[in-house]
C-alpha positions in Angstrom: 80.3 -252.5 104.7 82.2 -251.6 102.3 81.8 -252.8 98.1 84.8 -253.5 96.0 82.8 -254.4 93.4 83.5 -251.0 90.6 80.9 -249.0 89.9 82.7 -248.0 86.7 84.6 -248.9 84.1 87.4 -246.8 85.2 87.7 -248.0 88.6 87.3 -251.9 87.2 90.6 -251.1 85.0 92.3 -249.8 87.8 91.2 -252.9 89.5 93.1 -254.9 86.8 96.1 -252.7 86.5 96.5 -253.2 90.4 96.8 -257.1 90.1 99.4 -258.3 92.1 102.6 -259.5 90.6 102.1 -263.3 91.3 98.9 -263.4 89.8 99.7 -262.2 86.2 101.9 -264.5 83.9 106.0 -263.9 83.7 105.9 -264.3 80.2 104.1 -264.7 77.3 103.5 -267.7 76.1 104.0 -268.2 71.9 100.9 -269.0 70.0 101.3 -271.8 67.8 101.9 -271.2 64.0 98.4 -270.9 62.2 97.5 -274.4 60.5 96.7 -274.0 56.6 93.2 -274.2 55.9 92.3 -276.7 53.8 89.6 -276.4 51.1 86.5 -276.1 51.3 84.1 -278.7 49.3 80.5 -279.1 49.4 80.0 -282.9 49.7 77.3 -284.4 48.5 75.4 -285.6 51.9 75.6 -281.8 52.5 74.2 -280.8 49.3 71.2 -283.1 50.2 70.0 -281.6 53.4 69.4 -278.6 50.8 67.7 -280.3 48.3 64.3 -279.5 47.6 64.4 -276.2 50.1 63.2 -273.4 47.5 59.8 -276.1 47.2 59.4 -275.4 50.9 60.5 -271.5 51.4 
């Protein structure tokens, strides 16, 4: 019985680069443009969660 799993990182890299063409994507899909981040704000509900934390710690 032959071990088909890679024993070393080099064997794993060789296995990955030897993938059949039909399993590899033919063209790279373009990534969407990143969205502008909205400004981060602390809400009253968020602040209420830590109200009195100094006394607890």
